[in-house]
N, C-alpha and C positions, 0 to 999 in steps of 0.2 A: 504494500500500500504506500502511495506517495503522500507526503504532507501537502504539497501543492503539485498537481500534475500538469506541467506545462507541455509535456509531450502529447497528451490527449488533445489539448487545445490546438496544438500545431497541426496534428494530423487532420483535424476538422477543416482547417483552412489552408492546408499546405499548397495546393495549386495556386490560390490567390496570392499567398506570400511569395512563392517562387516568381510569379508573374510581376509582382510589384518590385521585387529586387531587380529583376531583369530590366524593367523599365528604367530604373536608376542607372544601372550599369550601361545601358544603351545611350542615355543622354549625357551621362558623365558629370552632372552637376552635383557633386558630392557635398558641397557646402552651400546651404541656403538654396537648394534646388526647389522646383515648383511644388514638390510634395509637402515641403514645410509650410508654405502659405496655404495650401489646400487643407492640411491638417489643422492649422490654426483657425481657419474659418469654420471647419466642422466642429472643433472643440468649443469655440465660442457659442455657436448655435446650439449645441447639445446642452451646455451648462446654462445658457441664457444670459450671457454677458456680452458687452461690446468688443472686448479684447481678450484674446488668448495668445500668449507669446511663448513659443517653444524655446526650451533652453536645455543645457547639457545634463542636468540632473535635478532631482528633487531638492537636493541641498542648495544648489545655486538658485532654485526657484524661491527659496527662503531668503537667501542673501541679497538677491537683486532688489526686492522691494525695500529691504532695510537700507540699502545704499541709496535707493531712489528717494526715500524719506529723509536722507541725511543723518542717519543714526550714527553716533560716534561716542567718544569718551565723555563721561559725565552724564550720559543718558541712561535711563532705566527702562527696560522692556520687560513687562510682566509675562510670565508663562507658567505652564504646569510643571510640577515636580515629578510627574510620571509620564515620560515620553522617551523617544529615541534621542540620543545625544545631539544629533544635528540641529534640533530645535534651539537648544541653548548654545551650541557651538557657534552657530552663525551670529547670534547676538554678541557673543564674546569676541568673535573675529573682527567685528566692526570697532571694538574698543569699548562698547557699551557694557552695561552690567545686567545679566539676567537676574530678575527678581522672581523668586519661585513662589508658587501658590499651591496649596494642597488641592486634592481632587474630591469630587463627589464619589463616595465609595461604591455607588450603584452603577454609574456610567463610566467611571475611570477618567472622565473629563474634568477640566478645571472647574472649581466651585465658584460660581459668580459672587456669592456672599463673601467668601474669603478673598476673592479678587478685589472687591470693593474695600475690604478692610486693609489689604496690602497697599492699595493706592493711597488710602487715607493716612497710613502710618509710615509712608516712605521717608527714609532718613539718609544720613551720610552725605548730604549735599548733592544728591542725585536729582536729575530732572526727569519727571515722568514723561515718557515719549510715546510709548505704544504698547500693544498687547499682541502676543502670538497665542491664539487659541488652537489647540490640537484636537482633531477629530479622531480620537484613538480607536484603533481596531476597526475603523470604518464608520463609527457613529458620530454625527455632528455634535459639536458642543452647543451650549444653550445661548445662541446668538441673540435671542429676543431679550435676554438680560444683559449680555455683554455689550451689545452695540449702544444702547442708551447710556450705559456706564461710561463707555469710551467718549461719547459725545459730551457728556457732562464734564469730563476732565480734559477735553481737547486732545484725545489720543487717537492714533490710527489703530486699526485691527487687521492683522494678517491671519487668514485661516490656513493653518497647516493641515492641508487635506492630502498629505502624502498617502494616506491609507483609505481615503473616503471618496475617491472620484465617483461621481454619479449618485452618491447618497442623497437622501431627501430630508428636508427640514421645513416644515410648515409650507409645503407646496413649492419650495425652491430646491435647486440642486447644488451640491458641493462640486467645485470650490467657488461658488458664487454667493457666499453667505456673509462676507465681510467686505471691508474696503478693497481688499486684495486677497486673492487665494493663491496657494502654491500646491502643486501636486507633483508626485513622482511617478515615472514610468519604468522604474526598476522592474525587472522581469517578473518578480513574484507579486507585484501589486495588482489590484483588481483590473486595471488597464495597464499592461506592461509591454515594453518593447524587448528587443533582443540585445540589450546593452544598458547603458545609462541614458536617462532622458528625464525631462520634466517640463512643466509649463507654469506660467503666471497668468492669472485671470483677474480682470478688473473692468469696471465701468468708467474709471477715471481716465479721461483722454490724456491729460498731462502726465500722469504716472506711467501710462502705457508708453508714451514717447520716451520717457526717461529710461524705462526698462529696455526698450528696443535699442537705445543708444548704449546702455551699459553692457549688453550681451556681446557687443562688438567693440570692446576697448574704449567705450565712451565716445564713439564717433559723432561727428557733427553732420554737416551736409554730405560729406563723403568720409570714407574710412581713414583718410589721411588728414582730416581736419578734426582732431580730437578735442572735445570740449569738457571732458571730465575723466577721472580715473575710473576705469571699468574693468571688465573681465573678458576672457575668451570663453563664452558660455553659450555658444550656439548649439542648436539641436541638429544632429547629422541628418542628411536627407534620407539615408537608408533606414534610420530608425523611424523617421516620419512616415515612410512608405509602409513599414510594418504596422505602425500604429493605426494608419487609415484602415487597413484590413481588419485589425482587431476591433476598432471602433464600430465597424459594420455589424459585428456580432455581439457587441457589448450589451445592448438591451436584452437579448435572449440570455446571455450569461448572468446578467444582473437578476433577472427573474428567477433563474435557476438557483442563484445564491440564496434568495429568499426561501425557496422550497427546501434547500438543504438545511438551512438554519432552523426552519420550523420543524423539520423532522428530528433534528438533534434535540430541540427543546422538548418535543413530545416523548422522546425515547429515554432521555436522561432522568434518573430518579430524583425526587425532590425531598423525600423524607430522610434527612441525615446524609444526603448525597451531595454532589457538587452543586454549587450555585451557578445557574446558567445566566448568560448575558441578559440584561434588561434593556429593552428598547422603548423609550417613551412613545405614547400613541401618536404624537405629532411628527415622529421621525421614522426613517427607514435606513438601516445601516447598509453600507456597501460590503460588509463582512470580509474585510481584508484578512481577519483571523476570527476563528470561533474560540473565544477565550472563556474558560470556566474558572471557578475558584474552589480550591480545596485546602482544608487545614492539614491534610495528609498528602501534600503534593509529591514528596519524594517517593512515598510508597505507591501512589497512583502512577507516577511516571515510570517506575520500575515495572509495575504490572503491565502497562501498555507496551513497554519495550519487550517484555517477555512474550507478549502476544503478537509481536511483529508490527505494532502500531506506532508510528513516529509521533512525537509531540515536541513542542518548543516552549521555552519560557521567555515571554516578552513583558517585562524586562527584569533581570535579576537584581538590579540596583536602581533606586530612584535617583534623580539628578543630584540631589544634595549630598549623596554619599559616594559619588564618583570622585576619584583622585583628581581628575582634570578640573573639577569645580570646587576643590577644597578651599581655594582662596576666598570663596564667598563666606566662609566662617560658620557653616551650619554643622549640626551634629545630629546623631541619631535621636529621634523623638520630635524633631522640629516639624515634620510633615507626616503624622501618624497614618493617615489614610493611604498615602503614596507608599509608605513603608509596608503596610499590611498587604497592599496589592502586590508588591514585588515579592512578597513571601508566599503568596497563595495562588497567583494566576498560572494557568497552564493552557496553552493553545493546542487544539485538537486538529487532525487533518481536515482541511477545508478547501474546496474548489468547486467550480460549477459541474465538473465531470465526476464527482463522487457519487457512487450509486447508492440507492436506498439500502441495499444489503451491506455495503461498506459502512454506512452511517450506523446501522443497527449493530454491526460487529464492534465498532468503536464504543458505542453507547453501552452495550452489554459488558464489555471489559471494564469500562469506567464504573458502572453500577456494582459489579461484583467486587471490584477493588475497594470501593467506598463502603460496601456492606461488610467487608472482612473485619475481623477483630484487629485492633491496633496492636 
């Protein structure tokens, strides 16, 4: 059994992928070829925003808007204590300070109440500049609470939708839920390419112009008239060609993800068993991972391994306990919900091509392991 079965997906659309790659090889425009513009148009239309700008990775998709907003030393950018390191890493890379906030223990996303408290108690001479809200495991954060809070304090909001492309929140799609959204096309993501890739999404025309400049070394009217310090962060034409074909089948895969998640929820035991993901009624997850919680995680993971079922822990350490962020001065106990999540979460095999029998096999193994005597 595969944790994420990219081969099954590839076999479904292999002729289309081969033809798309051949078209790029035939025209030879490997950098900023026509497929990049086509993909950007398709992505913007799918999400429902004016601008989608392809870039070289999901990490750069976070860095680019930070640079466009002029984030730098002395600035504070608020974000969750439970995420992948890139979220905080890109804040720190600009010279700004990541200000961590604990999570809602049910959704794993940033807690708006604690966010408001963190903004109100900011100290150390820092200037509150912005917020990066993360849609962890594919579930959108609570933007109905976050956006008014940002407006009240004059902050921008970046939606880190690396795991949530196409997810839904109150009738809108990620990554179109904040001032600017960032997604990743890493192969294992809900919409993934065959290498690294990402995109920035926004309705802000001025911001979009800045991002388009920044991805090509801060170019002005041409690439040799540089107006700012930027990056080499373009999306490869070959990756864009692959993504176009994958986007064609994404609605079907997204629907299948909902079915697989629903089957997991119905098959997994609730009485003393694992805690299954909770999705608020106004949201639909993109299900980048199907992540349960168990107070006996080590034993559960061992049982799964013994049954030939792969599993993963996302993430073993919250941000404030990483060596790279020790300079922030936090200690164990500062963000208890993030710490509890890191100690109990376990992601099960999940992809659109998982069969009902495979889901039931995984669920049966989980239920038996959780029912066993400790």
